[in-house]
PDB file of N, CA, C and O in Angstrom:
ATOM      1  N   MET A   1      -4.462   3.816  16.420  1.00  0.00           N
ATOM      2  CA  MET A   1      -4.639   3.765  14.984  1.00  0.00           C
ATOM      3  C   MET A   1      -3.292   3.692  14.268  1.00  0.00           C
ATOM      4  O   MET A   1      -3.219   3.115  13.182  1.00  0.00           O
ATOM      5  N   ARG A   2      -2.265   4.234  14.816  1.00  0.00           N
ATOM      6  CA  ARG A   2      -0.964   4.213  14.141  1.00  0.00           C
ATOM      7  C   ARG A   2      -0.460   2.794  13.928  1.00  0.00           C
ATOM      8  O   ARG A   2       0.309   2.550  12.999  1.00  0.00           O
ATOM      9  N   ASP A   3      -0.877   1.854  14.766  1.00  0.00           N
ATOM     10  CA  ASP A   3      -0.460   0.468  14.573  1.00  0.00           C
ATOM     11  C   ASP A   3      -1.037  -0.115  13.289  1.00  0.00           C
ATOM     12  O   ASP A   3      -0.482  -1.068  12.742  1.00  0.00           O
ATOM     13  N   ASP A   4      -2.142   0.442  12.798  1.00  0.00           N
ATOM     14  CA  ASP A   4      -2.750  -0.030  11.552  1.00  0.00           C
ATOM     15  C   ASP A   4      -1.831   0.186  10.358  1.00  0.00           C
ATOM     16  O   ASP A   4      -1.998  -0.466   9.327  1.00  0.00           O
ATOM     17  N   TYR A   5      -0.882   1.074  10.477  1.00  0.00           N
ATOM     18  CA  TYR A   5       0.007   1.392   9.372  1.00  0.00           C
ATOM     19  C   TYR A   5       1.227   0.480   9.314  1.00  0.00           C
ATOM     20  O   TYR A   5       1.912   0.420   8.293  1.00  0.00           O
ATOM     21  N   LYS A   6       1.496  -0.221  10.392  1.00  0.00           N
ATOM     22  CA  LYS A   6       2.681  -1.076  10.449  1.00  0.00           C
ATOM     23  C   LYS A   6       2.543  -2.228   9.463  1.00  0.00           C
ATOM     24  O   LYS A   6       1.467  -2.810   9.325  1.00  0.00           O
ATOM     25  N   ILE A   7       3.623  -2.550   8.787  1.00  0.00           N
ATOM     26  CA  ILE A   7       3.637  -3.675   7.852  1.00  0.00           C
ATOM     27  C   ILE A   7       3.926  -4.929   8.665  1.00  0.00           C
ATOM     28  O   ILE A   7       5.003  -5.065   9.245  1.00  0.00           O
ATOM     29  N   VAL A   8       2.955  -5.851   8.708  1.00  0.00           N
ATOM     30  CA  VAL A   8       3.100  -7.038   9.548  1.00  0.00           C
ATOM     31  C   VAL A   8       3.209  -8.333   8.750  1.00  0.00           C
ATOM     32  O   VAL A   8       3.639  -9.354   9.286  1.00  0.00           O
ATOM     33  N   LYS A   9       2.830  -8.302   7.489  1.00  0.00           N
ATOM     34  CA  LYS A   9       2.925  -9.504   6.656  1.00  0.00           C
ATOM     35  C   LYS A   9       4.261  -9.502   5.926  1.00  0.00           C
ATOM     36  O   LYS A   9       5.036  -8.551   6.029  1.00  0.00           O
ATOM     37  N   SER A  10       4.519 -10.577   5.188  1.00  0.00           N
ATOM     38  CA  SER A  10       5.781 -10.640   4.440  1.00  0.00           C
ATOM     39  C   SER A  10       5.866  -9.450   3.483  1.00  0.00           C
ATOM     40  O   SER A  10       4.852  -8.955   2.992  1.00  0.00           O
ATOM     41  N   ILE A  11       7.081  -9.010   3.234  1.00  0.00           N
ATOM     42  CA  ILE A  11       7.256  -7.835   2.378  1.00  0.00           C
ATOM     43  C   ILE A  11       7.951  -8.208   1.076  1.00  0.00           C
ATOM     44  O   ILE A  11       8.627  -9.233   0.983  1.00  0.00           O
ATOM     45  N   ASP A  12       7.773  -7.372   0.097  1.00  0.00           N
ATOM     46  CA  ASP A  12       8.409  -7.504  -1.202  1.00  0.00           C
ATOM     47  C   ASP A  12       8.758  -6.090  -1.653  1.00  0.00           C
ATOM     48  O   ASP A  12       8.237  -5.116  -1.111  1.00  0.00           O
ATOM     49  N   SER A  13       9.614  -5.982  -2.617  1.00  0.00           N
ATOM     50  CA  SER A  13      10.042  -4.675  -3.096  1.00  0.00           C
ATOM     51  C   SER A  13       9.432  -4.407  -4.463  1.00  0.00           C
ATOM     52  O   SER A  13       9.306  -5.310  -5.290  1.00  0.00           O
ATOM     53  N   LEU A  14       9.057  -3.160  -4.687  1.00  0.00           N
ATOM     54  CA  LEU A  14       8.479  -2.745  -5.956  1.00  0.00           C
ATOM     55  C   LEU A  14       9.027  -1.362  -6.273  1.00  0.00           C
ATOM     56  O   LEU A  14       8.953  -0.458  -5.441  1.00  0.00           O
ATOM     57  N   ASN A  15       9.568  -1.195  -7.453  1.00  0.00           N
ATOM     58  CA  ASN A  15      10.128   0.091  -7.850  1.00  0.00           C
ATOM     59  C   ASN A  15       9.063   0.862  -8.619  1.00  0.00           C
ATOM     60  O   ASN A  15       8.569   0.384  -9.640  1.00  0.00           O
ATOM     61  N   LEU A  16       8.703   2.053  -8.139  1.00  0.00           N
ATOM     62  CA  LEU A  16       7.660   2.861  -8.763  1.00  0.00           C
ATOM     63  C   LEU A  16       8.204   4.213  -9.178  1.00  0.00           C
ATOM     64  O   LEU A  16       9.141   4.735  -8.575  1.00  0.00           O
ATOM     65  N   GLU A  17       7.610   4.766 -10.203  1.00  0.00           N
ATOM     66  CA  GLU A  17       7.869   6.151 -10.566  1.00  0.00           C
ATOM     67  C   GLU A  17       6.599   6.925 -10.244  1.00  0.00           C
ATOM     68  O   GLU A  17       5.518   6.599 -10.733  1.00  0.00           O
ATOM     69  N   VAL A  18       6.743   7.951  -9.417  1.00  0.00           N
ATOM     70  CA  VAL A  18       5.598   8.782  -9.048  1.00  0.00           C
ATOM     71  C   VAL A  18       5.959  10.246  -9.267  1.00  0.00           C
ATOM     72  O   VAL A  18       7.131  10.597  -9.406  1.00  0.00           O
ATOM     73  N   GLU A  19       4.951  11.079  -9.296  1.00  0.00           N
ATOM     74  CA  GLU A  19       5.181  12.509  -9.475  1.00  0.00           C
ATOM     75  C   GLU A  19       6.009  13.049  -8.312  1.00  0.00           C
ATOM     76  O   GLU A  19       5.884  12.586  -7.178  1.00  0.00           O
ATOM     77  N   ALA A  20       6.847  14.023  -8.604  1.00  0.00           N
ATOM     78  CA  ALA A  20       7.720  14.607  -7.583  1.00  0.00           C
ATOM     79  C   ALA A  20       6.918  15.162  -6.411  1.00  0.00           C
ATOM     80  O   ALA A  20       7.355  15.075  -5.264  1.00  0.00           O
ATOM     81  N   GLY A  21       5.764  15.725  -6.688  1.00  0.00           N
ATOM     82  CA  GLY A  21       4.925  16.263  -5.616  1.00  0.00           C
ATOM     83  C   GLY A  21       4.479  15.190  -4.639  1.00  0.00           C
ATOM     84  O   GLY A  21       4.397  15.434  -3.435  1.00  0.00           O
ATOM     85  N   VAL A  22       4.191  14.007  -5.153  1.00  0.00           N
ATOM     86  CA  VAL A  22       3.791  12.889  -4.290  1.00  0.00           C
ATOM     87  C   VAL A  22       4.951  12.496  -3.387  1.00  0.00           C
ATOM     88  O   VAL A  22       4.770  12.267  -2.191  1.00  0.00           O
ATOM     89  N   THR A  23       6.132  12.420  -3.962  1.00  0.00           N
ATOM     90  CA  THR A  23       7.324  12.085  -3.179  1.00  0.00           C
ATOM     91  C   THR A  23       7.561  13.112  -2.076  1.00  0.00           C
ATOM     92  O   THR A  23       7.844  12.748  -0.934  1.00  0.00           O
ATOM     93  N   ASN A  24       7.445  14.386  -2.415  1.00  0.00           N
ATOM     94  CA  ASN A  24       7.650  15.443  -1.422  1.00  0.00           C
ATOM     95  C   ASN A  24       6.640  15.352  -0.283  1.00  0.00           C
ATOM     96  O   ASN A  24       6.997  15.509   0.884  1.00  0.00           O
ATOM     97  N   ILE A  25       5.389  15.100  -0.624  1.00  0.00           N
ATOM     98  CA  ILE A  25       4.352  14.996   0.401  1.00  0.00           C
ATOM     99  C   ILE A  25       4.592  13.779   1.286  1.00  0.00           C
ATOM    100  O   ILE A  25       4.453  13.869   2.506  1.00  0.00           O
ATOM    101  N   LEU A  26       4.949  12.644   0.692  1.00  0.00           N
ATOM    102  CA  LEU A  26       5.226  11.448   1.496  1.00  0.00           C
ATOM    103  C   LEU A  26       6.388  11.679   2.456  1.00  0.00           C
ATOM    104  O   LEU A  26       6.346  11.232   3.602  1.00  0.00           O
ATOM    105  N   ARG A  27       7.408  12.364   2.000  1.00  0.00           N
ATOM    106  CA  ARG A  27       8.552  12.654   2.886  1.00  0.00           C
ATOM    107  C   ARG A  27       8.147  13.581   4.030  1.00  0.00           C
ATOM    108  O   ARG A  27       8.600  13.406   5.161  1.00  0.00           O
ATOM    109  N   ALA A  28       7.299  14.562   3.741  1.00  0.00           N
ATOM    110  CA  ALA A  28       6.814  15.465   4.791  1.00  0.00           C
ATOM    111  C   ALA A  28       5.945  14.702   5.788  1.00  0.00           C
ATOM    112  O   ALA A  28       6.030  14.929   6.995  1.00  0.00           O
ATOM    113  N   MET A  29       5.110  13.799   5.280  1.00  0.00           N
ATOM    114  CA  MET A  29       4.266  12.984   6.164  1.00  0.00           C
ATOM    115  C   MET A  29       5.130  12.070   7.028  1.00  0.00           C
ATOM    116  O   MET A  29       4.847  11.882   8.212  1.00  0.00           O
ATOM    117  N   GLU A  30       6.175  11.508   6.443  1.00  0.00           N
ATOM    118  CA  GLU A  30       7.081  10.640   7.186  1.00  0.00           C
ATOM    119  C   GLU A  30       7.727  11.411   8.341  1.00  0.00           C
ATOM    120  O   GLU A  30       7.792  10.907   9.462  1.00  0.00           O
ATOM    121  N   ALA A  31       8.194  12.606   8.078  1.00  0.00           N
ATOM    122  CA  ALA A  31       8.844  13.412   9.113  1.00  0.00           C
ATOM    123  C   ALA A  31       7.860  13.807  10.212  1.00  0.00           C
ATOM    124  O   ALA A  31       8.223  13.862  11.387  1.00  0.00           O
ATOM    125  N   HIS A  32       6.626  14.079   9.830  1.00  0.00           N
ATOM    126  CA  HIS A  32       5.622  14.536  10.793  1.00  0.00           C
ATOM    127  C   HIS A  32       5.073  13.396  11.648  1.00  0.00           C
ATOM    128  O   HIS A  32       4.828  13.579  12.841  1.00  0.00           O
ATOM    129  N   THR A  33       4.878  12.227  11.047  1.00  0.00           N
ATOM    130  CA  THR A  33       4.215  11.121  11.755  1.00  0.00           C
ATOM    131  C   THR A  33       5.171  10.104  12.348  1.00  0.00           C
ATOM    132  O   THR A  33       4.781   9.334  13.225  1.00  0.00           O
ATOM    133  N   LYS A  34       6.415  10.083  11.888  1.00  0.00           N
ATOM    134  CA  LYS A  34       7.404   9.070  12.277  1.00  0.00           C
ATOM    135  C   LYS A  34       7.056   7.690  11.713  1.00  0.00           C
ATOM    136  O   LYS A  34       7.641   6.689  12.126  1.00  0.00           O
ATOM    137  N   LEU A  35       6.115   7.630  10.780  1.00  0.00           N
ATOM    138  CA  LEU A  35       5.852   6.406  10.021  1.00  0.00           C
ATOM    139  C   LEU A  35       6.761   6.452   8.800  1.00  0.00           C
ATOM    140  O   LEU A  35       7.059   7.530   8.285  1.00  0.00           O
ATOM    141  N   THR A  36       7.201   5.295   8.338  1.00  0.00           N
ATOM    142  CA  THR A  36       8.074   5.271   7.171  1.00  0.00           C
ATOM    143  C   THR A  36       7.276   5.532   5.892  1.00  0.00           C
ATOM    144  O   THR A  36       6.060   5.346   5.851  1.00  0.00           O
ATOM    145  N   VAL A  37       7.982   5.962   4.862  1.00  0.00           N
ATOM    146  CA  VAL A  37       7.337   6.142   3.563  1.00  0.00           C
ATOM    147  C   VAL A  37       6.730   4.817   3.110  1.00  0.00           C
ATOM    148  O   VAL A  37       5.648   4.802   2.523  1.00  0.00           O
ATOM    149  N   SER A  38       7.413   3.715   3.374  1.00  0.00           N
ATOM    150  CA  SER A  38       6.887   2.400   2.995  1.00  0.00           C
ATOM    151  C   SER A  38       5.565   2.116   3.693  1.00  0.00           C
ATOM    152  O   SER A  38       4.633   1.609   3.068  1.00  0.00           O
ATOM    153  N   GLU A  39       5.471   2.436   4.975  1.00  0.00           N
ATOM    154  CA  GLU A  39       4.225   2.207   5.716  1.00  0.00           C
ATOM    155  C   GLU A  39       3.102   3.098   5.188  1.00  0.00           C
ATOM    156  O   GLU A  39       1.966   2.647   5.037  1.00  0.00           O
ATOM    157  N   LEU A  40       3.414   4.342   4.913  1.00  0.00           N
ATOM    158  CA  LEU A  40       2.407   5.258   4.371  1.00  0.00           C
ATOM    159  C   LEU A  40       1.947   4.813   2.986  1.00  0.00           C
ATOM    160  O   LEU A  40       0.747   4.779   2.711  1.00  0.00           O
ATOM    161  N   ALA A  41       2.892   4.476   2.117  1.00  0.00           N
ATOM    162  CA  ALA A  41       2.547   4.055   0.758  1.00  0.00           C
ATOM    163  C   ALA A  41       1.808   2.722   0.767  1.00  0.00           C
ATOM    164  O   ALA A  41       0.867   2.534  -0.004  1.00  0.00           O
ATOM    165  N   ASN A  42       2.222   1.796   1.626  1.00  0.00           N
ATOM    166  CA  ASN A  42       1.556   0.502   1.726  1.00  0.00           C
ATOM    167  C   ASN A  42       0.091   0.686   2.119  1.00  0.00           C
ATOM    168  O   ASN A  42      -0.795   0.052   1.546  1.00  0.00           O
ATOM    169  N   THR A  43      -0.158   1.552   3.094  1.00  0.00           N
ATOM    170  CA  THR A  43      -1.526   1.826   3.532  1.00  0.00           C
ATOM    171  C   THR A  43      -2.334   2.456   2.404  1.00  0.00           C
ATOM    172  O   THR A  43      -3.477   2.063   2.169  1.00  0.00           O
ATOM    173  N   ALA A  44      -1.757   3.424   1.708  1.00  0.00           N
ATOM    174  CA  ALA A  44      -2.458   4.083   0.608  1.00  0.00           C
ATOM    175  C   ALA A  44      -2.775   3.100  -0.519  1.00  0.00           C
ATOM    176  O   ALA A  44      -3.870   3.129  -1.080  1.00  0.00           O
ATOM    177  N   LEU A  45      -1.827   2.241  -0.846  1.00  0.00           N
ATOM    178  CA  LEU A  45      -2.053   1.260  -1.917  1.00  0.00           C
ATOM    179  C   LEU A  45      -3.100   0.228  -1.523  1.00  0.00           C
ATOM    180  O   LEU A  45      -3.912  -0.178  -2.354  1.00  0.00           O
ATOM    181  N   LYS A  46      -3.090  -0.202  -0.262  1.00  0.00           N
ATOM    182  CA  LYS A  46      -4.110  -1.146   0.200  1.00  0.00           C
ATOM    183  C   LYS A  46      -5.500  -0.523   0.112  1.00  0.00           C
ATOM    184  O   LYS A  46      -6.459  -1.196  -0.267  1.00  0.00           O
ATOM    185  N   ARG A  47      -5.615   0.748   0.458  1.00  0.00           N
ATOM    186  CA  ARG A  47      -6.905   1.442   0.356  1.00  0.00           C
ATOM    187  C   ARG A  47      -7.324   1.579  -1.105  1.00  0.00           C
ATOM    188  O   ARG A  47      -8.504   1.429  -1.423  1.00  0.00           O
ATOM    189  N   PHE A  48      -6.375   1.862  -1.995  1.00  0.00           N
ATOM    190  CA  PHE A  48      -6.677   1.964  -3.420  1.00  0.00           C
ATOM    191  C   PHE A  48      -7.178   0.619  -3.951  1.00  0.00           C
ATOM    192  O   PHE A  48      -8.184   0.559  -4.657  1.00  0.00           O
ATOM    193  N   ILE A  49      -6.472  -0.454  -3.606  1.00  0.00           N
ATOM    194  CA  ILE A  49      -6.866  -1.792  -4.061  1.00  0.00           C
ATOM    195  C   ILE A  49      -8.259  -2.139  -3.558  1.00  0.00           C
ATOM    196  O   ILE A  49      -9.079  -2.671  -4.306  1.00  0.00           O
ATOM    197  N   SER A  50      -8.525  -1.840  -2.302  1.00  0.00           N
ATOM    198  CA  SER A  50      -9.826  -2.132  -1.714  1.00  0.00           C
ATOM    199  C   SER A  50     -10.948  -1.378  -2.429  1.00  0.00           C
ATOM    200  O   SER A  50     -12.042  -1.913  -2.613  1.00  0.00           O
ATOM    201  N   ALA A  51     -10.677  -0.150  -2.825  1.00  0.00           N
ATOM    202  CA  ALA A  51     -11.690   0.671  -3.482  1.00  0.00           C
ATOM    203  C   ALA A  51     -11.815   0.385  -4.975  1.00  0.00           C
ATOM    204  O   ALA A  51     -12.815   0.759  -5.590  1.00  0.00           O
ATOM    205  N   HIS A  52     -10.822  -0.267  -5.566  1.00  0.00           N
ATOM    206  CA  HIS A  52     -10.811  -0.465  -7.016  1.00  0.00           C
ATOM    207  C   HIS A  52     -10.610  -1.928  -7.397  1.00  0.00           C
ATOM    208  O   HIS A  52      -9.815  -2.243  -8.282  1.00  0.00           O
ATOM    209  N   LYS A  53     -11.326  -2.808  -6.731  1.00  0.00           N
ATOM    210  CA  LYS A  53     -11.212  -4.231  -7.053  1.00  0.00           C
ATOM    211  C   LYS A  53     -11.685  -4.520  -8.474  1.00  0.00           C
ATOM    212  O   LYS A  53     -11.388  -5.579  -9.027  1.00  0.00           O
ATOM    213  N   ASP A  54     -12.419  -3.581  -9.064  1.00  0.00           N
ATOM    214  CA  ASP A  54     -12.855  -3.753 -10.446  1.00  0.00           C
ATOM    215  C   ASP A  54     -11.676  -3.710 -11.423  1.00  0.00           C
ATOM    216  O   ASP A  54     -11.840  -4.057 -12.593  1.00  0.00           O
ATOM    217  N   PHE A  55     -10.502  -3.292 -10.969  1.00  0.00           N
ATOM    218  CA  PHE A  55      -9.311  -3.312 -11.808  1.00  0.00           C
ATOM    219  C   PHE A  55      -8.713  -4.718 -11.898  1.00  0.00           C
ATOM    220  O   PHE A  55      -7.882  -4.981 -12.768  1.00  0.00           O
ATOM    221  N   LEU A  56      -9.127  -5.618 -11.012  1.00  0.00           N
ATOM    222  CA  LEU A  56      -8.619  -6.996 -10.998  1.00  0.00           C
ATOM    223  C   LEU A  56      -9.519  -7.900 -11.832  1.00  0.00           C
ATOM    224  O   LEU A  56     -10.718  -7.641 -11.939  1.00  0.00           O
ATOM    225  N   PRO A  57      -8.962  -8.955 -12.424  1.00  0.00           N
ATOM    226  CA  PRO A  57      -9.824  -9.950 -13.070  1.00  0.00           C
ATOM    227  C   PRO A  57     -10.750 -10.555 -12.010  1.00  0.00           C
ATOM    228  O   PRO A  57     -10.349 -10.720 -10.858  1.00  0.00           O
ATOM    229  N   SER A  58     -11.967 -10.880 -12.389  1.00  0.00           N
ATOM    230  CA  SER A  58     -12.947 -11.373 -11.410  1.00  0.00           C
ATOM    231  C   SER A  58     -12.511 -12.664 -10.731  1.00  0.00           C
ATOM    232  O   SER A  58     -12.955 -12.949  -9.619  1.00  0.00           O
ATOM    233  N   ASP A  59     -11.658 -13.446 -11.370  1.00  0.00           N
ATOM    234  CA  ASP A  59     -11.221 -14.715 -10.780  1.00  0.00           C
ATOM    235  C   ASP A  59      -9.818 -14.624 -10.165  1.00  0.00           C
ATOM    236  O   ASP A  59      -9.191 -15.654  -9.918  1.00  0.00           O
ATOM    237  N   TYR A  60      -9.327 -13.432  -9.920  1.00  0.00           N
ATOM    238  CA  TYR A  60      -7.958 -13.261  -9.414  1.00  0.00           C
ATOM    239  C   TYR A  60      -7.719 -14.041  -8.126  1.00  0.00           C
ATOM    240  O   TYR A  60      -6.740 -14.780  -8.024  1.00  0.00           O
ATOM    241  N   TYR A  61      -8.599 -13.885  -7.145  1.00  0.00           N
ATOM    242  CA  TYR A  61      -8.379 -14.544  -5.856  1.00  0.00           C
ATOM    243  C   TYR A  61      -8.599 -16.050  -5.949  1.00  0.00           C
ATOM    244  O   TYR A  61      -8.010 -16.810  -5.180  1.00  0.00           O
ATOM    245  N   GLU A  62      -9.435 -16.484  -6.876  1.00  0.00           N
ATOM    246  CA  GLU A  62      -9.609 -17.922  -7.123  1.00  0.00           C
ATOM    247  C   GLU A  62      -8.317 -18.530  -7.658  1.00  0.00           C
ATOM    248  O   GLU A  62      -7.901 -19.605  -7.225  1.00  0.00           O
ATOM    249  N   LYS A  63      -7.696 -17.845  -8.588  1.00  0.00           N
ATOM    250  CA  LYS A  63      -6.472 -18.346  -9.217  1.00  0.00           C
ATOM    251  C   LYS A  63      -5.232 -18.117  -8.358  1.00  0.00           C
ATOM    252  O   LYS A  63      -4.191 -18.726  -8.606  1.00  0.00           O
ATOM    253  N   ASN A  64      -5.326 -17.262  -7.370  1.00  0.00           N
ATOM    254  CA  ASN A  64      -4.198 -16.925  -6.499  1.00  0.00           C
ATOM    255  C   ASN A  64      -4.605 -17.068  -5.036  1.00  0.00           C
ATOM    256  O   ASN A  64      -4.646 -16.077  -4.307  1.00  0.00           O
ATOM    257  N   PRO A  65      -4.905 -18.290  -4.601  1.00  0.00           N
ATOM    258  CA  PRO A  65      -5.415 -18.470  -3.234  1.00  0.00           C
ATOM    259  C   PRO A  65      -4.429 -18.047  -2.150  1.00  0.00           C
ATOM    260  O   PRO A  65      -4.843 -17.739  -1.033  1.00  0.00           O
ATOM    261  N   LYS A  66      -3.132 -18.024  -2.459  1.00  0.00           N
ATOM    262  CA  LYS A  66      -2.142 -17.605  -1.459  1.00  0.00           C
ATOM    263  C   LYS A  66      -2.186 -16.103  -1.220  1.00  0.00           C
ATOM    264  O   LYS A  66      -1.712 -15.622  -0.191  1.00  0.00           O
ATOM    265  N   HIS A  67      -2.746 -15.367  -2.154  1.00  0.00           N
ATOM    266  CA  HIS A  67      -2.836 -13.910  -2.018  1.00  0.00           C
ATOM    267  C   HIS A  67      -4.151 -13.584  -1.330  1.00  0.00           C
ATOM    268  O   HIS A  67      -5.189 -13.461  -1.981  1.00  0.00           O
ATOM    269  N   SER A  68      -4.103 -13.446  -0.032  1.00  0.00           N
ATOM    270  CA  SER A  68      -5.328 -13.107   0.681  1.00  0.00           C
ATOM    271  C   SER A  68      -5.757 -11.708   0.279  1.00  0.00           C
ATOM    272  O   SER A  68      -4.936 -10.878  -0.111  1.00  0.00           O
ATOM    273  N   GLN A  69      -7.040 -11.460   0.378  1.00  0.00           N
ATOM    274  CA  GLN A  69      -7.536 -10.143   0.014  1.00  0.00           C
ATOM    275  C   GLN A  69      -6.941  -9.092   0.933  1.00  0.00           C
ATOM    276  O   GLN A  69      -6.721  -9.334   2.119  1.00  0.00           O
ATOM    277  N   VAL A  70      -6.690  -7.944   0.376  1.00  0.00           N
ATOM    278  CA  VAL A  70      -6.126  -6.834   1.142  1.00  0.00           C
ATOM    279  C   VAL A  70      -7.173  -6.333   2.117  1.00  0.00           C
ATOM    280  O   VAL A  70      -8.326  -6.106   1.751  1.00  0.00           O
ATOM    281  N   LYS A  71      -6.756  -6.165   3.360  1.00  0.00           N
ATOM    282  CA  LYS A  71      -7.697  -5.680   4.380  1.00  0.00           C
ATOM    283  C   LYS A  71      -7.183  -4.427   4.986  1.00  0.00           C
ATOM    284  O   LYS A  71      -7.828  -3.858   5.867  1.00  0.00           O
TER     285      LYS A  71
END
């Protein structure tokens, strides 16, 4: 299952501001699992996107065919 967290597609950078508690927890998870904060955050964001597709315009994937749906 740990391989599911690896980032295998092209990457991009995004600067986020998050609560200090979230940062602390991600760092603790990184130390415990040996997964990077980027891998943990990427997995969490993909799960959020999958659960909240209603936040996207209904034609988003039609207008952005290069952006495959998050799996």
